[in-house]
N, C-alpha and C positions, 0 to 999 in steps of 0.2 A: 505495500500497500507506500500509493504516497505521501512523505510527509513537510506537510507545511507550517511554517512557524508564520500563521497572517498578520499584516503591521494594521494593527488599531486606526493608523492617523488616514493609513491608504483605506481602511473600511470610511472611515470617516468621512473622506473625500465620496466617494463610490456613493455615499446615501446625502451625503451634499450635495449632487449631481443629481439622484435620482429628486430630491426635492426643487430643487432649484431652477433645473431645467436647460445649462447651459454652465459648460467650462468657465464661462466668466463671474458669473453669477457663487456659480459653486465659491469658484478662487476668493470670492470677498465671504463669502460664508466662512471659510476656513485660514482664512490667512495666507494665502498663497497666490503667488499671482497668477494666470491663466498658463501660461508655459511648464508654472512646475505643475500645476495640475494633472495635466496633457503628459507630462513624465510621468508623474506617479501610479497613470494610469498605463502606462506602457507597461512600469517594471510588475505591478499587479497581473496584466495580462501571458508577461511574461515569464511568471512566477506558478501563478496556475498556467500555462500552455494552453487557452484559452481567449476565445476575439467575446470580448462585454459591450465592445459599439459596435454599430456597424453606422458608414453614410448613408442618411437620406437627405438631399438638398446639399443645403452650405450645414446644417446642424449631425450633430452623432447622435445614435439614439439608440438605447440598452438594448441586447440580445437577450436573447431569455435567458442563455446561465447567469449575466450579468443581472436582469427581473432576479433571481434565483439568488444570485449572490446579495443581489439589497436587504431580500426578505431576512436572510441567514446577518449578514452584518447588521439589520437593525436589533437585532437578539443580542448579539456579540457585544457592540456599544454598550444594550440595555446592561445588564447584567457585568462586564466593569462598573458602569457608577455603582450599583449594587452589592459589587466588591469595596468598591472604594467607601459609602457610604460604609458597608457595615465596619470594615477597620478602623476609619473616624467616627465612631457609635459618638453621634451628638450629643454632650450632655444637657441632664434637665434642667442643671439653677438657673434659673432664670430664662422668661420667654425675648428669643429673637428676635430684633426689629427693625421689619424693612422695608425698603423704601420705591415705593412700582410703579415712573406711566402706568396709565389707564390700559394702553390697547396694552403693552407686554401682562401689565396684572391680568387682564381679562384672557390673554390667546398662549402664551409663550411659557409663563408660570408657575400655573397649575402643576403642566410636562413635566415642567421640573425641578418639581421641587416633590413628585409622587413619590420618583423613585426613593426619592433621600429619606421623606417619613414614613414610607413603607420598610425604610431597612432599621430607619430612628423611632419608632413610638413612641420618644419621650421628650420628641424632640416639637418645642414649644417657638412659635411665632404669630407678632404682632403684624400686618401688613399697614404698612403708609402707603395708601393712593393717589397721586398724584403728579403737577405740573414739574419739568423735571429742575429749573430754575428755582422752586420752592426744595422736590426734595434733598438739592443741593446745598441747601441753609439749615435744613433739618439736620443734616448730617452736620454740618459746619458745631452749632448750636449742640452736636452732641444729645439730639432728639430723638435719635433712630441710627442702628449701629451700625446697617450695609444700605445700599443705595445704589437700584437702577438709575442710570442718567446717559440725556440725549452727549450731556457738558461734557468736556474734555478737561481736565484737573492737574494734571504731572505731578502738584503739589501733593497728595494724597492716593497709599493703594491702592492702584484695581487695575484693571484689566478689561483688554475686550469682548464682551460677551458675544455678540451677534453684529451681522448685519444684514440691515430689510431693506429692499426696494418701498423707493416711493414714490404711490399710485395717484395720479386724479383719478378723484370716486364721483363717485355720482350717483343718480336715485334709477332703478332698473327701464324706471322709462323715459328719462330724461334726457334732452338732446342740442345739443351743442350747437347755437346757429350761428349761422358761418357771418363776416364784419358786423358783428355786432361786442356791443361790450358784453366780457365774460359775469353773470353775476357767479360770485366768489361766497364761499362760506366760510368763514377764518376764525382762529383760535385770538384773545388778544393779546399783546404787547405784553411779556416775551416772549418769542414763540416761533422758534425755531422753521417750524413747518409752513408757519406763513410769511418770513423769510425768503425760506427756499422756493417759496408756492410765486411770491410778488416778483422776484430777482426772473425768475423763468420766463414771467410774461414779457417783463419788459426785456428782456435779450430780444425777445421776437417783435416787440413794438406792439402787440395783443392788448388792445383796449380790454378798460375790467373795470367791476361796480363792486363793493362790499355790501352782499343781499342782507348779509347776517353775522354777527359776532359776538363768540359765544364764551367762555372761559375753560369750558374742559371738551372731553370724548362727546362725553352723552349727549351734550346740546348738539353739538357738530352732526352728530349722527341723524340726532332728529328732523330736524335741516334740512340736510342733504335728501335722506329719508321722503321729504317731506315736496323735495324738487324744487326748493329755494333758490338753490344751488350748488356746487362742485365743491369738492375741496383738498388739499392733499396732504395728504398721508402716510405715513408705513403701510407696508399689505396688511397689518395682520388686524389694524381695520377694517376691513371688509363686513359685509354681512351679507346673509343669502339675500334681502334686500334691496341689496347697493352694486354697483358694477365699477367695474373699470374704465373711463377712457384712457384717448390717449393722442398717438401722433396723429390716424387714423383722423382723429377731428378736428386737426389741426391743433393741436396741446402739443408744450415742448417736454419734450423727456425731465427727469428731477431728479436720476438718479439713485443715491441710496445713503439711507441716517444709519450713525453708530451708537450701538444702547453697549455704555459701560455699565459695568460691576463698581463698589466702591467701598473699600470699608476705612471705614472711623477714622481709630488709630491704632495704637499696639496696645491701648489699655479697656479695648470692649471685653466682652465676656469669650469665656473659652467657646462658645456652642458660638458664639455669631467666626468665632475665626474657624470654627472648623467648616462650619457652613459655607465660608469663603473660596477656602483650601479647596471645597469639596467639587462649588460648581465653578470653579477659578480645570478644575482637572476633568471637567467635563465639558467645556471649552478646546 
């Protein structure tokens, strides 16, 4: 029987390709260049003696063997996370206070914490949901031990948790009207998504007007779903009653957003340090 020591980093990249659908976006997710992703996949194919990708037009798609390996890769990576969680069992001495933006708290965070909580039933968490600038202030004041934020602050312990595409989001029945000012639903200041949206429209000379302003994601989703206008958010903000609009509608690309995980300082409880290490190992 052929003995293979799987490279978990390569499996993580393979799963990212399946999730992100392109090598470029997968590279953003695993913090590698597109060239490094391609080289990593070639090494994995050579190691296995299998073809994992086949060309379809200008893109590459997973072969049946590739799709099967993705399924096993997910299970192997989940087992790695459970193992790390068990080895670094989180202490039950007091809750860990964790801050998170609403879009991450709704989508990414539950799955991220599920494995840790299952392996560490003593883990006690208090989640503070808010906007990135406010969460960074809570971190500075010591009101949270850890926080996820889009703001970059090199003065504090942190790592890049994930990178997500930013997209234009509209109601399912909303139609962009060419030649007319674009109705926007935006967060009030300060908002990185507001800045990214307005900067992108300014670059192409697209007229716009602010139809609705909301302080939080819930209000923005409600206004967009009601057809008041479109907004720019990370892909995590998408719900079944909303759809992505884009270049086919004459709208400019928006790039991606980075989410960082911060630890307040070395004085945080040991439980918070352990959770920070576990999330860093997962990333």
